[in-house]
C-alpha positions as CSV (number, residue, x, y, z in Angstrom):
1,X,84.0,58.6,134.4
2,X,81.7,61.6,134.4
3,X,78.8,61.5,132.0
4,X,79.1,63.9,129.1
5,X,76.0,66.0,128.5
6,X,74.0,65.9,125.2
7,X,74.8,69.6,124.8
8,X,78.5,68.9,125.0
9,X,78.2,66.1,122.5
10,X,76.2,68.2,120.1
11,X,78.8,71.0,120.4
12,X,81.7,68.6,119.7
13,X,79.9,67.2,116.7
14,X,79.2,70.7,115.4
15,X,82.9,71.6,115.9
16,X,83.8,68.7,113.7
17,X,81.3,69.6,111.0
18,X,82.4,73.3,111.1
19,X,86.1,72.3,110.7
20,X,85.2,69.9,107.9
21,X,83.1,72.6,106.1
22,X,86.0,75.1,106.3
23,X,88.5,72.5,105.0
24,X,86.2,71.2,102.3
25,X,85.6,74.8,101.0
26,X,89.2,75.6,100.9
27,X,90.7,72.3,99.7
28,X,87.9,70.2,98.3
29,X,86.7,66.8,99.4
30,X,89.4,64.8,97.6
31,X,92.2,66.9,99.1
32,X,90.9,66.6,102.6
33,X,91.8,63.6,104.7
34,X,90.4,62.6,108.1
35,X,93.8,63.8,109.5
36,X,93.2,67.2,108.0
37,X,89.8,67.3,109.7
38,X,91.3,66.2,113.0
39,X,93.9,69.0,112.7
40,X,91.4,71.7,111.6
41,X,89.0,70.8,114.5
42,X,91.7,70.6,117.2
43,X,90.2,67.4,118.4
44,X,91.7,63.9,118.6
45,X,91.2,61.0,116.2
46,X,89.1,59.2,118.8
47,X,86.9,62.3,119.2
48,X,86.2,62.5,115.5
49,X,85.5,58.8,115.1
50,X,83.2,58.9,118.1
51,X,80.8,61.0,116.0
52,X,81.6,59.9,112.5
53,X,82.8,56.6,111.0
54,X,84.2,58.1,107.8
55,X,84.8,61.2,105.8
56,X,81.8,60.3,103.8
57,X,79.6,60.5,106.9
58,X,81.1,64.0,107.6
59,X,80.4,65.1,104.0
60,X,76.7,64.1,104.5
61,X,76.5,65.9,107.8
62,X,77.9,69.1,106.2
63,X,75.3,68.8,103.4
64,X,72.4,68.1,105.8
65,X,73.2,71.4,107.6
66,X,72.7,73.4,104.4
67,X,70.6,76.4,105.0
68,X,67.6,77.5,102.9
69,X,67.9,81.3,103.0
70,X,65.3,82.0,100.3
71,X,63.8,85.4,99.8
72,X,60.5,86.1,101.6
73,X,58.8,87.2,98.3
74,X,59.7,87.0,94.7
75,X,60.1,90.7,94.1
76,X,63.1,92.2,92.3
77,X,64.4,93.7,95.6
78,X,64.0,90.5,97.5
79,X,65.6,88.4,94.8
80,X,68.5,90.9,94.5
81,X,69.0,90.8,98.3
82,X,69.0,87.0,98.2
83,X,71.6,86.8,95.5
84,X,73.7,89.4,97.3
85,X,73.5,87.1,100.4
86,X,74.7,84.2,98.3
87,X,77.5,86.4,96.9
88,X,78.5,87.5,100.4
89,X,78.6,83.9,101.7
90,X,80.7,82.9,98.7
91,X,83.2,85.7,99.4
92,X,83.4,85.3,103.2
93,X,83.3,81.6,103.8
94,X,83.9,79.9,100.4
95,X,80.3,78.6,100.5
96,X,80.0,78.5,96.7
97,X,83.1,76.3,96.4
98,X,81.6,74.0,99.1
99,X,78.3,73.7,97.2
100,X,80.2,72.9,94.0
101,X,82.0,70.2,95.9
102,X,78.8,68.8,97.3
103,X,77.2,68.6,93.9
104,X,80.2,66.9,92.3
105,X,80.3,64.3,95.1
106,X,76.5,63.8,95.0
107,X,76.9,62.7,91.4
108,X,78.9,59.6,92.6
109,X,77.6,59.1,96.1
110,X,74.1,57.6,96.4
111,X,73.8,58.6,100.1
112,X,74.8,62.2,99.4
113,X,72.7,62.3,96.3
114,X,69.6,61.4,98.3
115,X,70.3,64.3,100.7
116,X,70.8,66.8,97.9
117,X,67.7,65.6,96.0
118,X,65.6,66.1,99.2
119,X,67.0,69.6,99.7
120,X,66.3,70.5,96.1
121,X,62.8,69.2,96.3
122,X,62.2,71.2,99.5
123,X,63.7,74.3,98.0
124,X,61.6,74.0,94.8
125,X,58.5,73.5,96.9
126,X,59.3,76.6,99.1
127,X,59.9,78.7,96.0
128,X,56.6,77.5,94.4
129,X,54.8,78.7,97.5
130,X,56.2,82.2,96.9
131,X,55.0,82.4,93.3
132,X,52.5,85.3,92.8
133,X,48.8,84.3,92.4
134,X,48.6,85.4,88.8
135,X,51.4,83.0,87.9
136,X,50.3,80.1,90.2
137,X,49.5,77.7,87.3
138,X,53.2,77.9,86.4
139,X,54.6,77.6,89.9
140,X,56.4,74.3,89.3
141,X,58.2,75.5,86.2
142,X,59.0,78.8,87.9
143,X,60.4,77.1,90.9
144,X,62.5,74.7,88.7
145,X,63.9,77.7,86.8
146,X,64.5,79.7,89.9
147,X,66.5,76.9,91.6
148,X,68.5,76.2,88.4
149,X,69.5,79.8,87.9
150,X,70.5,80.2,91.5
151,X,72.6,77.1,91.3
152,X,74.2,78.4,88.1
153,X,75.0,81.7,89.9
154,X,76.5,79.8,92.9
155,X,78.6,77.6,90.6
156,X,79.9,80.5,88.7
157,X,80.8,82.2,91.9
158,X,82.8,79.1,92.8
159,X,84.7,79.2,89.5
160,X,84.8,82.9,88.5
161,X,85.1,84.5,92.0
162,X,83.1,87.6,92.8
163,X,80.3,88.1,90.3
164,X,77.7,90.8,89.9
165,X,74.3,89.4,90.7
166,X,72.4,91.9,88.6
167,X,72.1,89.8,85.4
168,X,71.0,86.8,87.4
169,X,68.4,89.0,89.2
170,X,67.1,90.1,85.8
171,X,67.0,86.5,84.5
172,X,65.2,85.3,87.7
173,X,62.6,88.1,87.4
174,X,62.0,87.1,83.8
175,X,61.3,83.5,84.9
176,X,59.1,84.7,87.7
177,X,57.1,87.2,85.6
178,X,57.0,85.2,82.4
């Protein structure tokens, strides 16, 4: 039997994660079975189980691949562009629904909760680094508020659909500027 390259194995694993992400975003975790992921991925049961032992493992892998697309600065234009990016992802790929699912599942899954907590810690630290010098003494609070408001916007996108980011941009700038 020919040896399969690491590149091939990584591509197959990613194919499974991508299929699961799409299915989770459209149907939720509870309404997605391993058979659904097999069907969505176009791979066999054996191929799926070669990389993941359970749906829970796939959920964690999806969450671990979350991106941190923060603004480069905490200016009104950069924050507005960031929220527009969040809005676009919600509309084009159901990302807001996926995040809502991840948070709901993290509330009952210690393994997923640990991943989400680490990502939140990392995000808050990255935001704190962006806080302007004149507000540096409040960086922790600003980062906490920034992340909370962004999550609120994301969750509202998941429930309400397309949503104007302007009020959230204004609220975020109020948190940043004091």
